[in-house]
N, C-alpha and C positions, 0 to 999 in steps of 0.2 A: 085743752091743747095749748091755748095762748099763755096760760100761767106756767105750764111746764116749759114753754120756750123761754120765758123771762127768767125763771129760776136757773135754767141751765146756763144761760148767758152770764148771769151774775157769778155763778160758781166757777166758771171756766176762765174768766178773764185773768190774764197775767201769768198763766202756767206756760212752761216751756219743756222741751224734750230733746234728747239726743239719740233717741232709740235707732238701732241700726239692724233690726230684723225686718224682713219683708212683711207686707200685710198678709194676715192669715186668709186663706181661701179654703172653702169646702171642696169636697170632691166634685160636686156639681160645677163650681166655678172653675176648677182646674181643667175640666174636660173641654171647656170652651175658652180657655186661656184668659179667664177672668172676665169674660163678657157677661152681662146680665142685668144692667141697671133697670131695664124695663121689664124684666121677667117677673111673673107673679109667683114668688117663692116664699115659703114660710120660714125655713131655716136660714136662708141667705138674707132675709130682712134684718137680721141681727148684725150683719157685717158689711152689707151693701146699701140697699135702699129700704129704709124702714117703713116707707109708705105702702109697700106691697102687701103687708099683712091684712089691710082692709078688705082685700078681694079674696082672701083665703078662708075656706070653711073648715071647721073642726080644729083639733089640737094635735100636737105631735111632740115627740122627743126623738132627737137624733144624736148619734155620736160620730164624730169625724176624726180620723187620725191619718197623718202622712209622715213619711221619712224623706229626708233630703241627703243627696249624695252628690259627688262630682264625677264628671267624666272628662277624659282628656286633660288630666292634672298637669299643671305647669311644672317644669323642672325647678322653678324658683322655690317650690314648697319643700324641696329637700333641705333648704337652708332654714326654713320656718316650719318645723314638724308639727307644732301645736295649731297651725292655722287650719281651720275648717275640719274639725274632728269627724270621725265617722258616725258618732252617735248624735245625729241631728233629728230630733222628733218634735212634732207639734200635734196637738190634739185639742178637741173642743166638744163640749156638751151643750146642747141647744134644747130649750123647752119653749114651746109657743102655746098660747091660749087665745083662740080666735073665736070664742063663744059670746063675748060681750059686746057692747057698743064701741068701746075702745079696744082694738085688738092689738096684741104684741107678744112679748115674751122676754126671756132672759138667756144668757149664755155664759159660760166660763171657759176661758181659752188659755192654754199654756203653749209657749214656744221656746224651743232650745235650738238655736241655730248659730254656728260659727262662733261659739263661746259667748254669745249674747242670749239673754233670757228675758222673756216677757210673760207676764200674767195679766189677763184682762177680764173684768166682769162687766158684762153688757146688760143694759136694760133698754128696751124699745117699745114704742107704741105708735099707733096710727088711728086715724079717724076720717070718715068721709067729708069732703068739702062740696059735695054735690053727687048726683047719681053716678058720674063716671070718673070722678077725680078724688084723690085722697092725699092727705099730708101725714108725714110721719117725723118722729124725732128719736134720736138715739143718744144715749149716755154711756160713756165707757170709763170705768176706773181702771187705770193702767199702772202697773209697776214694773219698771225695767231694772235689769241688773247687767252691768258690763263686765268684761274680763277683769282678772285681778290686777293687770298692769295700768289700769285707768284709775284716775282719782274720781271721787264722788261716784262710786259704783252703783249705788241705789238711788232711784228717783220715783216718786209717785206723782202722777198728773191726771188730768181729766180731759176728755175729748167729747165733742158733740158732733152730730151730723143731722142734717135736715133733708128730707126726701120728699118728692112729688111723683105721683103716678096718675096717669090719665089713659083711660081705655077709649080709643078712638071708635072702634067697632069690634066685632067679634074675632077679628083676625089681627088687629093692629093695637099695640100698646106702646106708649111713650113714657119715658122715665127721666128723672133729673135728681142728683144727690149733691149736696154741698157737704164736704167733709172738713171738719175742724174750722168752722166759721169764725172762732175766736182765736185761732192760731195757738192753741195750747200745746201742740206737738209740732214744733217748727220742722218743716220739710215735708209734712204729711198732708198739708192742706190741698184739696182738690176740688174741682167742680166737673162732674161728669154727667153727660147726656146720652141717652140711648134709645133704641127702638127695638121692638119685637114684632115680627110679621110671620104669620102662619099661612102656608101655601098648601092647599088641597088636603088639609088635616093631617098630612104626613110630614111635611118639612116646616121647620121653624128657623127663620133667619133672624140673627141677632147682631147688633152693632152698637159699640160705644165709642164716644170721642170725649176727651177731657183735657184740662189744663191745670196747671198750678197757678191759681188765681192772683197770687202775690208777685208773680214774675211775668215776663213778657210771653204772651201765648205762642208766638212764633218760635220760641226756644224751649219752653217747658210745656210739653203737650204729650198726649198719649192717645192711642186707638187700639181697638181690638174688635174682632168679628168672629162669629161662630155659627155653626149649623147643627141643628138637632134633627134627627131622623127617627120617626116612629116606625120601627120595623114590624112589630107585632102590637097587639093592643096594649101590652104593658111593658114592652122591651124597647130601649131607646139606645141609639148611637149618637155620639156628639164629637165634634172636632172644632178647634179654634186657633186663631193666631192673634198675637199682640205685638205692639211696638210701643215701648215707653221711653220716651226721650227725657223724662224726668230722672228716672232711676238708672238710665242707659242700659236697659235690658230689653231684649226681644225674645219671643218664645212661641211655642206651639203646645197644644194640648189635645188630648183625646180621651174618651171614656165610654163606658157602657154602664147601663143601669136597668134594673128590673124593679118596677114600682107597682105593687099589688094594692088591694083595697085597704089592708091594715099594715103591711110591712113593705120595706123597700131596701135594696142593696145597691151601692154604687162603687165602681172602681175607675180610677183616672190616672193618668200620668202627664206631667207637664215638663218640658224641657226649656231651659232658658240660657241665653248667652249674653255676655256683656260686649257691647260694641264700642265703648268708649270708656274713659276713666271715670271714677266717681263711685264705684261700688267695691265690694270686697272680694270679688273674683277676678282672676287674671284673664287677659284677652285670650280667646279661643277655648277657655274652659267652659264646660256645661254644667249648669245646676239641674239636677233631675229629682223631681218630687213624685213620689209614688203614694197614692191615697186611696183609702177604703173608708166607707161609711155605711151606717145602717140607720134606718128610721122606722119608728113605730107610730102609728096614727091612732087617735082615739075618737 
């Protein structure tokens, strides 16, 4: 694990980015408005906390897809008809292998949003640091493509993330993730800590807080929270809310899922609003993401 970290840091130093697509989220994350740094999840380990894989048994393959649209469109868009086209689609394929001593997986993600495009290849792994603690590392090869009116439309860069998961007891889990510690993709660097607490085996409470660690924490911060309810043995309802003072977006999410022994299906919808300048939607407009996913367990 130590060698992996050293190699990742040497490769990543000096890279920069101007990507303007939002961070990809799975259906599970959308349902809780992005909350889940401390959750023990196999698929989401590829895009959130890579350390979580250590505590997952078995292997899986999942496919995630969501479409993005606008509600309450501003009258200004009549002047700029090419802004935010209706064909905005993101999708990802995730494979995890948790059978060996070092657990992890790979993912391939494509995003097409607001005339910006991003392709990402992800590799991640984790290993225990003790009976109840694990550490993980993620590497992402990213290719961005901007609209035709921009110069330098294409750029390839590399991004790393470090994760930590600690199981306090059978009901409580803590998590920490450091995204882009080498500042390869400027503006995307984050440090996010979270918790997960299960109450009476039916309700799971989730909470995350984060900062952009290269700026003042009092100005560039985010938080999110969510609740998962186990309605039946394999049927779940989830809701969440988020406030991101870095991207100037706030939002809510909800979703339902059926998770069987070998198969699972999830549906979620997330609604976001911009509350200040600095992003690519106008004030009072709403970004609506509708997501569907399926998972196969081996």
